[in-house]
C-alpha positions as CSV (number, residue, x, y, z in Angstrom):
1,M,0.3,-22.6,-21.3
2,P,-3.0,-20.8,-22.1
3,D,-3.4,-17.1,-21.4
4,L,-5.6,-16.3,-18.4
5,P,-8.6,-14.2,-19.2
6,T,-8.3,-10.7,-17.8
7,S,-10.6,-7.7,-17.8
8,V,-7.8,-5.1,-18.0
9,P,-5.5,-4.2,-20.9
10,R,-2.2,-6.0,-21.1
11,W,-0.2,-2.9,-20.1
12,Y,-2.2,-2.3,-16.9
13,L,-0.7,-4.9,-14.7
14,P,3.0,-4.2,-15.5
15,L,2.5,-0.5,-15.2
16,T,0.7,-0.5,-11.9
17,G,3.1,-3.2,-10.6
18,A,6.1,-1.0,-11.5
19,F,4.5,2.1,-10.0
20,W,3.6,0.6,-6.6
21,G,6.8,-1.4,-6.5
22,S,8.7,1.8,-6.9
23,V,6.7,3.5,-4.2
24,V,7.4,0.6,-1.8
25,L,11.1,0.7,-2.5
26,V,11.3,4.4,-1.9
27,V,9.2,4.2,1.3
28,S,11.2,1.2,2.6
29,Y,14.5,3.0,2.0
30,G,13.3,6.1,3.8
31,L,12.0,4.1,6.8
32,F,15.1,2.0,7.0
33,R,17.4,5.1,6.9
34,G,15.1,7.0,9.3
35,I,14.6,9.9,6.8
36,A,12.1,12.4,8.2
37,W,9.7,12.3,5.1
38,A,9.3,8.5,5.3
39,P,6.5,8.3,7.8
40,K,4.4,10.9,5.9
41,L,5.0,9.1,2.6
42,L,4.1,5.8,4.3
43,T,0.8,7.3,5.4
44,Y,-0.1,8.9,2.1
45,G,1.2,5.9,0.2
46,S,-0.8,3.4,2.2
47,L,-4.0,5.5,1.8
48,G,-3.3,5.9,-1.9
49,F,-2.7,2.2,-2.4
50,T,-5.8,1.2,-0.5
51,A,-7.9,3.7,-2.5
52,W,-6.4,2.4,-5.8
53,Y,-6.9,-1.2,-4.7
54,W,-10.6,-0.8,-3.9
55,L,-11.2,1.3,-7.1
56,D,-9.5,-1.4,-9.1
57,R,-11.6,-4.1,-7.4
58,F,-14.9,-2.3,-8.1
59,L,-14.0,-1.6,-11.7
60,F,-12.2,-4.8,-12.8
61,V,-13.0,-7.7,-10.5
62,Q,-15.7,-9.8,-12.2
63,S,-15.3,-13.3,-10.7
64,D,-17.8,-14.6,-8.3
65,Y,-15.0,-15.5,-5.8
66,G,-13.5,-12.0,-6.0
67,Q,-16.9,-10.5,-5.3
68,S,-17.7,-12.9,-2.5
69,I,-14.6,-12.3,-0.3
70,W,-14.9,-8.5,-0.1
71,P,-15.8,-8.5,3.6
72,A,-12.6,-10.3,4.5
73,T,-10.6,-8.1,2.2
74,A,-12.1,-4.9,3.6
75,T,-11.4,-6.1,7.2
76,F,-7.8,-6.9,6.3
77,S,-7.4,-3.5,4.6
78,L,-8.8,-1.6,7.7
79,L,-6.6,-3.6,10.1
80,T,-3.5,-2.9,8.0
81,L,-4.2,0.8,7.9
82,L,-4.9,0.8,11.6
83,F,-1.6,-0.9,12.3
84,I,0.3,1.6,10.1
85,F,-1.3,4.6,11.7
86,L,-1.0,3.3,15.3
87,S,2.6,2.2,14.9
88,Q,3.6,5.7,13.8
89,R,2.1,7.2,16.9
90,R,4.5,5.2,19.2
91,R,7.0,7.3,21.1
92,D,10.0,5.2,20.1
93,V,9.1,5.5,16.4
94,K,8.8,9.3,16.7
95,E,12.1,9.4,18.6
96,Y,13.8,7.3,15.9
97,F,12.9,9.7,13.1
98,Q,13.6,12.7,15.3
99,E,17.1,11.4,16.2
100,K,17.8,11.0,12.5
101,L,16.5,14.5,11.8
102,D,18.8,16.0,14.5
103,E,22.0,14.3,13.2
């Protein structure tokens, strides 16, 4: 199989994949267990991931297709962040993490 042409060094993809995969595992564990720091880490992690994603896109995406679909990608990014922020404001979500904090 031929190598796909990339515009990043070979170490970049495994390193960023390992980093963000680790962040997702930690956040998922915290959310599942109801640990008090999990919602805040979800907020900062989602903002950090979105910022990294768009910086990565602007610096490294060179294909015509990648550059032509940015409006749809931006819309999806904003809707995802909106969902994350609004879901954390729900009373039952706050109560779930408060109950775990009180135990």
